DRENVEX-290272 format. One record per residue: x, y, z of N, C-alpha, C, CB in turn. Coordinates in steps of 0.001 Angstrom, whole numbers. Glycine has a CB too. Layout:
# DRENVEX-290272
REC      nX      nY      nZ     caX     caY     caZ      cX      cY      cZ     cbX     cbY     cbZ
REC       X       Y       Z       X       Y       Z       X       Y       Z       X       Y       Z
...
# end
This chain:
# DRENVEX-290272
REC      nX      nY      nZ     caX     caY     caZ      cX      cY      cZ     cbX     cbY     cbZ
REC   -5247   48509  -12299   -4770   49258  -11142   -3281   49567  -11310   -5022   48466   -9829
REC   -2880   50801  -10996   -1485   51200  -11105    -638   50436  -10085   -1338   52722  -10900
REC     576   50082  -10499    1486   49396   -9593    1865   50318   -8430    2749   48924  -10347
REC    2057   49720   -7258    2507   50466   -6093    3891   49962   -5724    1512   50321   -4897
REC    4814   50878   -5426    6166   50481   -5071    6205   49715   -3757    7059   51698   -4984
REC    7219   48858   -3587    7296   48028   -2389    7474   48878   -1128    8447   47030   -2514
REC    8269   49942   -1204    8453   50789     -21    7168   51525     332    9585   51796    -253
REC    6451   51975    -687    5168   52642    -431    4174   51663     176    4595   53246   -1733
REC    4173   50424    -309    3278   49415     252    3581   49163    1716    3383   48116    -530
REC    4861   49026    2060    5234   48774    3457    4926   49980    4342    6722   48422    3555
REC    5171   51180    3793    4985   52404    4573    3522   52691    4882    5581   53576    3838
REC    2614   52105    4102    1188   52422    4246     325   51197    4556     685   53079    2983
REC     960   50091    4926     222   48850    5186    -404   48890    6578    1155   47619    5052
REC   -1534   49523    6666   -2254   49609    7938   -3010   48310    8227   -3231   50800    7922
REC   -3291   48088    9502   -4215   47027    9897   -5632   47556    9645   -4008   46602   11419
REC   -6277   47041    8602   -7607   47516    8218   -8638   46527    8764   -7734   47666    6653
REC   -9406   46976    9737  -10367   46107   10429  -11815   46357   10008  -10241   46298   11924
REC  -12052   47441    9294  -13404   47732    8815  -13468   47360    7337  -13782   49245    9038
REC  -14123   46244    7041  -14131   45682    5700  -15558   45546    5173  -13430   44323    5689
REC  -15719   45792    3872  -17016   45629    3230  -17255   44160    2913  -17105   46481    1950
REC  -18509   43743    2812  -18811   42348    2472  -18718   42044     981  -20184   42000    2956
REC  -18370   43039     153  -18310   42845   -1297  -17362   41696   -1652  -17857   44144   -1995
REC  -17732   40857   -2616  -16862   39737   -2994  -15556   40201   -3624  -17588   38819   -3955
REC  -14526   39365   -3490  -13227   39622   -4090  -13126   38808   -5377  -12067   39268   -3105
REC  -12815   39430   -6508  -12689   38666   -7758  -11667   37532   -7612  -12279   39601   -8919
REC  -11939   36411   -8256  -11077   35237   -8134   -9647   35509   -8578  -11645   34097   -8939
REC   -9480   36301   -9648   -8120   36550  -10133   -7323   37386   -9141   -8159   37252  -11492
REC   -7991   38320   -8462   -7326   39128   -7439   -6945   38251   -6252   -8235   40294   -6979
REC   -7867   37419   -5824   -7594   36529   -4692   -6439   35583   -5015   -8855   35723   -4323
REC   -6426   35066   -6221   -5348   34161   -6608   -3992   34871   -6553   -5599   33602   -8018
REC   -3933   36119   -6966   -2656   36852   -6966   -2128   37039   -5544   -2824   38224   -7649
REC   -3003   37418   -4612   -2510   37656   -3255   -2108   36346   -2576   -3576   38376   -2420
REC   -2802   35252   -2910   -2433   33956   -2346   -1115   33473   -2933   -3539   32922   -2601
REC    -925   33695   -4232     333   33279   -4850    1512   34043   -4261     277   33485   -6364
REC    1298   35308   -3918    2373   36101   -3312    2892   35438   -2044    1883   37520   -3000
REC    2017   34801   -1293    2444   34117     -73    3426   32998    -380    1239   33558     673
REC    3265   32339   -1517    4122   31188   -1843    5556   31593   -2140    3557   30440   -3032
REC    5794   32866   -2392    7146   33325   -2715    7999   33588   -1474    7072   34582   -3548
REC    7433   33501    -301    8149   33833     931    9222   32787    1248    7163   33949    2102
REC   10311   33214    1886   11349   32258    2287   10915   31417    3480   12641   32992    2620
REC   11425   30193    3538   11192   29316    4686   12462   28519    4952    9974   28363    4438
REC   12609   28016    6180   13776   27228    6524   13904   25999    5652   13723   26825    7968
REC   15060   25855    4976   15279   24714    4103   14346   24664    2905   15137   23464    4882
REC   13673   25763    2619   12676   25842    1541   11603   24758    1687   13364   25714     171
REC   11271   24407    2940   10297   23346    3189    8852   23816    3015   10485   22798    4586
REC    8642   25108    3159    7278   25675    3096    6307   24874    3973    6768   25697    1628
REC    6557   24872    5293    5748   24051    6202    4452   24725    6615    6545   23712    7433
REC    3821   25412    5680    2567   26109    5958    1570   25825    4846    2801   27633    6103
REC     315   26003    5185    -767   25919    4212   -1781   27020    4538   -1442   24495    4227
REC   -2538   27444    3539   -3608   28425    3746   -4945   27752    3461   -3412   29684    2834
REC   -5859   27860    4400   -7244   27475    4135   -8011   28760    3844   -7880   26678    5349
REC   -8545   28865    2637   -9242   30072    2189  -10733   29869    2442   -8957   30376     667
REC  -11256   30582    3409  -12644   30389    3831  -13547   31386    3112  -12780   30544    5368
REC  -14472   30853    2322  -15455   31679    1622  -16887   31263    1958  -15233   31597     114
REC  -17071   30056    2442  -18410   29550    2732  -19022   30287    3919  -18365   28042    3011
REC  -20241   30763    3749  -20904   31592    4765  -21032   30868    6106  -22288   32013    4276
REC  -21369   29587    6082  -21560   28837    7326  -20271   28774    8137  -22057   27420    7025
REC  -19165   28510    7465  -17879   28419    8146  -17448   29789    8680  -16810   27856    7195
REC  -17644   30825    7865  -17279   32172    8309  -18094   32587    9526  -17479   33183    7175
REC  -19352   32245    9518  -20212   32582   10664  -19706   31912   11951  -21674   32151   10383
REC  -19324   30655   11853  -18839   29945   13037  -17495   30491   13502  -18722   28451   12747
REC  -16613   30810   12553  -15336   31427   12923  -15569   32796   13558  -14419   31560   11688
REC  -16525   33549   13037  -16849   34855   13602  -17343   34756   15026  -17883   35544   12758
REC  -18127   33746   15314  -18621   33543   16678  -17463   33227   17626  -19667   32405   16711
REC  -16575   32341   17194  -15401   32011   18015  -14532   33244   18243  -14569   30896   17348
REC  -14312   34012   17172  -13472   35204   17282  -14072   36200   18271  -13294   35866   15906
REC  -15371   36434   18169  -16032   37389   19057  -15942   36951   20513  -17494   37561   18655
REC  -16050   35649   20750  -15973   35143   22118  -14594   35382   22729  -16304   33654   22148
REC  -13565   35340   21909  -12217   35606   22414  -11953   37104   22506  -11166   34942   21515
REC  -12437   37861   21516  -12182   39299   21475  -12804   40030   22665  -12716   39883   20177
REC  -14008   39683   23066  -14725   40450   24088  -13945   40559   25388  -16070   39819   24360
REC  -13485   39466   26004  -12696   39622   27232  -11332   40249   26978  -12514   38279   27902
REC  -10741   39972   25821   -9447   40579   25489   -9564   42097   25428   -8921   40035   24146
REC  -10586   42590   24736  -10768   44031   24588  -11073   44698   25927  -11890   44321   23594
REC  -11836   44014   26767  -12170   44568   28082  -10908   44781   28909  -13145   43640   28831
REC  -10022   43808   28908   -8755   43920   29642   -7862   44981   29016   -8023   42566   29673
REC   -7819   44996   27684   -6948   45924   26970   -7360   47370   27212   -6963   45621   25476
REC   -8661   47625   27281   -9137   48987   27495   -8662   49563   28830  -10653   49021   27432
REC   -8459   48708   29790   -8003   49160   31102   -6566   49678   31065   -8116   48028   32108
REC   -5854   49382   29970   -4462   49826   29830   -4326   51021   28899   -3600   48688   29320
REC   -5398   51776   28710   -5360   52932   27811   -4320   53945   28280   -6748   53596   27726
REC   -3513   54512   27364   -2477   55486   27746   -3085   56740   28369   -1635   55872   26526
REC   -2308   57413   29202   -2761   58645   29839   -2702   59830   28875   -1919   58938   31079
REC   -1684   59834   27993   -1553   60916   27022   -2793   60953   26123    -263   60739   26171
REC   -3380   62127   25959   -4670   62239   25278   -4593   61818   23820   -5182   63657   25367
REC   -3544   62258   23099   -3428   61903   21689   -3230   60394   21531   -2262   62670   21035
REC   -2364   59829   22359   -2138   58382   22303   -3397   57626   22697    -972   57981   23218
REC   -4138   58168   23655   -5368   57515   24100   -6410   57481   22978   -5939   58238   25330
REC   -6515   58569   22221   -7463   58605   21112   -7110   57565   20053   -7498   60002   20488
REC   -5814   57469   19723   -5389   56462   18750   -5669   55047   19270   -3888   56625   18431
REC   -5377   54855   20542   -5588   53560   21195   -7060   53155   21122   -5121   53613   22667
REC   -7949   54092   21433   -9377   53785   21437   -9925   53616   20025  -10144   54878   22159
REC   -9368   54344   19055   -9779   54145   17661   -9458   52722   17212   -9083   55169   16732
REC   -8287   52261   17608   -7902   50890   17254   -8835   49882   17908   -6449   50610   17671
REC   -9148   50094   19179  -10054   49178   19873  -11450   49207   19274  -10122   49524   21352
REC  -11915   50377   18921  -13243   50477   18305  -13280   49761   16952  -13642   51954   18132
REC  -12182   49886   16201  -12100   49158   14937  -12062   47651   15195  -10854   49600   14134
REC  -11398   47257   16289  -11388   45850   16666  -12773   45358   17033  -10442   45624   17820
REC  -13559   46200   17704  -14952   45851   18013  -15747   45629   16728  -15614   46959   18865
REC  -15505   46506   15748  -16208   46389   14469  -15841   45069   13783  -15867   47590   13548
REC  -14541   44761   13789  -14108   43511   13161  -14748   42310   13843  -12579   43389   13205
REC  -14745   42307   15176  -15325   41180   15908  -16813   41024   15597  -15122   41364   17418
REC  -17520   42144   15483  -18953   42091   15207  -19252   41655   13778  -19580   43442   15467
REC  -18279   41848   12867  -18519   41569   11446  -17562   40523   10872  -18399   42848   10647
REC  -16829   39845   11733  -15819   38884   11275  -16429   37860   10316  -15180   38164   12477
REC  -17596   37370   10659  -18241   36346    9839  -18782   36854    8517  -19346   35729   10601
REC  -18820   38184    8330  -19302   38771    7077  -18157   39114    6133  -20124   40020    7363
REC  -16916   38899    6576  -15761   39181    5733  -15810   38319    4468  -14445   38932    6509
REC  -15500   38882    3301  -15573   38073    2075  -14692   36831    2108  -15186   38913     892
REC  -13469   36992    2647  -12521   35874    2709  -11786   35914    4043  -11509   35929    1522
REC  -11627   34752    4650  -10770   34617    5829   -9697   33600    5478  -11589   34178    7112
REC   -8441   34013    5540   -7322   33126    5228   -6738   32603    6541   -6228   33868    4380
REC   -6846   31301    6749   -6309   30664    7947   -4953   30056    7592   -7293   29573    8505
REC   -3895   30568    8211   -2559   30024    7991   -2294   28898    8989   -1482   31136    8119
REC   -1924   27750    8473   -1599   26579    9297    -122   26238    9131   -2490   25358    8911
REC     436   25505   10098    1848   25139   10041    2042   23730   10590    2709   26150   10830
REC    3113   23093   10140    3464   21760   10595    4792   21826   11340    3540   20767    9406
REC    4786   21733   12678    6029   21864   13437    7031   20760   13130    5729   21870   14909
REC    6577   19636   12612    7486   18533   12303    8324   18815   11063    6703   17249   12110
REC    7950   19826   10301    8693   20193    9099    9558   21437    9314    7730   20428    7945
REC    9728   21841   10565   10480   23053   10887   11750   22717   11665    9608   24026   11694
REC   12816   23466   11404   14024   23398   12221   13897   24472   13301   15332   23599   11349
REC   13314   24107   14437   13032   25090   15490   14255   25159   16405   11729   24711   16305
REC   15207   25984   16013   16528   25978   16640   16564   26602   18035   17491   26697   15762
REC   15477   27210   18451   15450   27807   19794   14555   27024   20750   14973   29255   19717
REC   14201   25807   20378   13228   25043   21164   13710   24725   22571   12896   23762   20455
REC   15029   24617   22769   15551   24216   24079   15954   25391   24959   16732   23313   23896
REC   15813   26592   24470   16178   27771   25265   15125   28050   26328   16352   29004   24358
REC   15543   28716   27392   14630   29012   28497   13877   30311   28236   15400   29100   29828
REC   13139   30330   27165   12276   31455   26781   11271   30922   25784   13102   32659   26175
REC   10211   31684   25502    9264   31224   24489    9947   31033   23139    8107   32214   24356
REC    9631   29958   22460   10207   29672   21152    9532   30528   20080   10069   28172   20812
REC   10336   31134   19205    9788   31973   18133   10313   31599   16749   10104   33422   18410
REC   11396   30830   16677   12057   30597   15399   11139   29916   14384   13299   29759   15608
REC   10298   29001   14840    9395   28325   13915    8532   29291   13131    8519   27365   14662
REC    8153   30387   13768    7333   31381   13088    8011   32003   11890    6949   32450   14040
REC    9355   31934   11862   10093   32487   10734    9841   31757    9434   11546   32470   11028
REC    9247   30570    9503    8896   29828    8292    7419   29947    7943    9261   28371    8456
REC    6710   30812    8680    5281   31004    8426    4963   32483    8183    4450   30470    9610
REC    5416   33349    9087    4971   34744    9043    5521   35553    7873    5352   35416   10307
REC    6673   35213    7276    7020   35904    6033    5973   35683    4932    8386   35435    5545
REC    5384   34480    4875    4314   34227    3908    3081   35067    4234    3947   32733    3887
REC    2795   35208    5528    1685   36060    5948    1935   37501    5497    1496   35996    7486
REC    3151   37991    5725    3463   39372    5345    3392   39567    3837    4849   39762    5852
REC    3859   38584    3079    3723   38684    1615    2266   38837    1205    4327   37448     931
REC    1406   38058    1840     -19   38149    1523    -568   39528    1897    -806   37044    2257
REC    -181   40046    3053    -649   41365    3477    -199   42449    2499    -139   41684    4890
REC    1065   42390    2073    1572   43385    1129     882   43272    -217    3077   43234     954
REC     592   42054    -643    -119   41876   -1905   -1536   42433   -1812    -156   40393   -2293
REC   -2176   42232    -661   -3498   42835    -455   -3419   44352    -572   -4070   42437     923
REC   -2378   44931      34   -2196   46387     -53   -2067   46811   -1510    -949   46836     750
REC   -1289   46076   -2287   -1080   46418   -3700   -2367   46317   -4504     -23   45510   -4311
REC   -3271   45421   -4092   -4532   45216   -4809   -5657   46109   -4306   -4953   43776   -4699
REC   -5365   46953   -3295   -6410   47807   -2739   -7334   47101   -1768   -7216   48382   -3839
REC   -6916   45944   -1288   -7705   45188    -317   -7282   45539    1100   -7559   43677    -557
REC   -8246   45583    2010   -7941   45735    3419   -7685   44371    4037   -9081   46458    4149
REC   -6860   44335    5062   -6524   43076    5720   -5914   43390    7083   -5543   42224    4848
REC   -5860   42378    7936   -5232   42548    9242   -4798   41176    9734   -6204   43235   10264
REC   -3600   41124   10313   -3095   39892   10912   -3722   39716   12289   -1541   39911   11009
REC   -4471   38639   12491   -5043   38346   13806   -4586   36956   14257   -6603   38431   13767
REC   -4444   36798   15566   -4015   35511   16128   -4925   35027   17251   -2595   35621   16642
REC   -5969   35771   17559   -6825   35401   18690   -7468   34027   18507   -7909   36449   18885
REC   -7763   33637   17276   -8396   32338   17061   -7471   31175   17418   -8839   32212   15616
REC   -6176   31448   17547   -5264   30389   17996   -5650   29892   19394   -3805   30900   17997
REC   -6296   30756   20182   -6759   30341   21505   -7878   29307   21413   -7236   31551   22297
REC   -8532   29253   20263   -9628   28302   20066   -9245   27262   19006  -10924   29045   19650
REC   -7969   26930   18987   -7469   26026   17951   -8200   24683   17895   -6009   25780   18169
REC   -8525   24044   19018   -9237   22766   18905  -10551   22887   18127   -9518   22209   20291
REC  -11317   23953   18402  -12580   24134   17686  -12348   24463   16214  -13406   25240   18343
REC  -11325   25302   15941  -11015   25652   14549  -10542   24416   13797   -9940   26766   14485
REC   -9710   23607   14442   -9218   22384   13807  -10386   21460   13425   -8238   21649   14751
REC  -11314   21297   14347  -12464   20426   14062  -13340   21007   12961  -13300   20209   15327
REC  -13587   22311   13023  -14459   22958   12046  -13903   22847   10633  -14659   24421   12408
REC  -12587   22990   10491  -11969   23042    9173  -11275   21733    8793  -10975   24176    9122
REC  -11441   20703    9619  -10859   19375    9349   -9339   19446    9204  -11474   18772    8074
REC   -8686   20218   10074   -7231   20348   10054   -6624   19126   10750   -6771   21680   10748
REC   -5776   18363   10089   -5228   17154   10703   -4069   17468   11654   -4760   16185    9621
REC   -3827   16574   12591   -2614   16646   13382   -1434   16280   12478   -2693   15702   14628
REC    -235   16858   12719     131   17772   13803      13   19241   13423    1534   17490   14247
REC    -762   19555   12382    -856   20935   11927   -1524   21814   12984   -1631   21008   10608
REC    -966   23029   13154   -1546   24015   14056   -1937   25267   13297    -569   24360   15177
REC   -2492   26232   13997   -2909   27495   13367   -2005   28623   13821   -4383   27823   13703
REC   -1611   29479   12884    -689   30574   13182   -1334   31945   13040     511   30490   12279
REC   -2351   32072   12206   -2964   33382   11971   -4272   33207   11217   -2005   34311   11186
REC   -5143   34191   11400   -6373   34299   10614   -6398   35699   10026   -7662   34014   11487
REC   -6473   35789    8702   -6410   37081    8016   -7757   37368    7351   -5260   37098    6962
REC   -8570   38252    7929   -9773   38689    7220   -9381   39633    6077  -10768   39390    8197
REC   -9949   39398    4904   -9583   40170    3710  -10854   40683    3043   -8745   39305    2713
REC  -10840   41965    2683  -11970   42552    1978  -11650   43973    1562  -13226   42523    2848
REC  -12534   44581     824  -12334   45979     437  -12667   46873    1628  -13212   46354    -801
REC  -11849   47905    1871  -12018   48722    3072  -13321   49520    3090  -10858   49664    3202
REC  -13825   49727    4282  -14868   50723    4521  -14135   52058    4685  -15767   50366    5806
REC  -14385   53009    3817  -13682   54282    3919  -12285   54195    3324  -13602   54724    5370
REC  -11354   54919    3916  -10032   55104    3323   -9182   53840    3350   -9306   56207    4037
REC   -9210   53126    4432   -8388   51923    4524   -6935   52227    4832   -8474   51145    3246
REC   -6022   51854    3924   -4590   51995    4173   -4167   53464    4153   -3790   51202    3133
REC   -3015   53723    4780   -2493   55083    4829   -1232   55139    5659   -3533   56042    5391
REC    -696   56345    5910     545   56487    6672     451   55818    8043     889   57963    6840
REC    1572   55243    8466    1626   54507    9727    2166   55367   10864    2483   53264    9569
REC    1830   54986   12078    2437   55573   13278    3303   54477   13894    1336   56111   14311
REC    4608   54652   13823    5549   53668   14342    6688   54376   15067    6098   52780   13202
REC    7396   53644   15917    8603   54191   16533    9664   54418   15464    9137   53246   17638
REC   10592   55312   15756   11616   55675   14777   12723   54624   14716   12212   57044   15115
REC   13493   54672   13639   14631   53777   13465   15619   53901   14620   15333   54069   12143
REC   15865   55125   15089   16844   55308   16173   16380   54678   17481   17114   56791   16391
REC   15074   54518   17661   14558   53871   18861   14612   52347   18771   13136   54317   19112
REC   14608   51832   17564   14433   50397   17375   15681   49659   16916   13358   50166   16397
REC   16768   50371   16661   17961   49706   16130   19219   50148   16874   18109   49996   14632
REC   20161   49231   16960   21474   49488   17553   22535   49073   16552   21653   48727   18907
REC   23769   49563   16750   24868   49172   15884   25964   48521   16734   25422   50399   15101
REC   26343   47350   16330   27419   46556   16944   27075   45950   18297   28627   47404   17099
REC   26581   46746   19239   26230   46224   20554   24907   46817   21008   27340   46527   21580
REC   24228   46106   21907   22936   46549   22432   23068   47923   23084   22383   45527   23445
REC   22155   48830   22712   22108   50148   23327   22911   51200   22598   22584   50060   24716
REC   23772   50813   21659   24551   51784   20888   23731   52188   19676   25941   51199   20458
REC   23209   53404   19703   22231   53846   18720   22766   53826   17299   21765   55224   19056
REC   21908   53374   16389   22202   53465   14957   21693   54820   14479   21541   52278   14143
REC   22561   55605   13887   22136   56954   13472   22469   57185   12007   22810   58039   14346
# end
């Protein structure tokens, strides 16, 4: 496979929710997993682990849990569909793809469960009066590395977190010890149809400021 540039990979890294059940070659899977290990973490502690789920029985049970969480989530989310027709179509396409993923989650060739150990993290925002996010900085860069590597290998993938709502059941199913928690579940497989492609995102001028809040970066 021809190499893909890093900017092209980032520019076209879509959330691919329609995946074929075809197996992923071991050497390809090893490459995308190794890419995760190169990510930066606080103090280089690497307080994360990946459980690579390939066994049909485990995938089926994870798929059932995922579907149980997705169904009420999608029902609520649909009620917030945008009024603008073009935005509404994109919104509903995403939801329909989410329905497909939920219905076929257990048939995905590989599900990568990212786990983390909060005792190995310097969570510097833990005492602030807002939700803590800093700990994720030692986990989600590894997730993004894996997603980009999947893009480079022609694999479809999507970052999902809904199974975190069912962490006790996931912990028991996969024998995850305390104090480890779950941060993400990444279904990985070859895309149904086109898969990755150009993204729809807000512009740089909408998302960045220079020097002070609200002063546009141009």
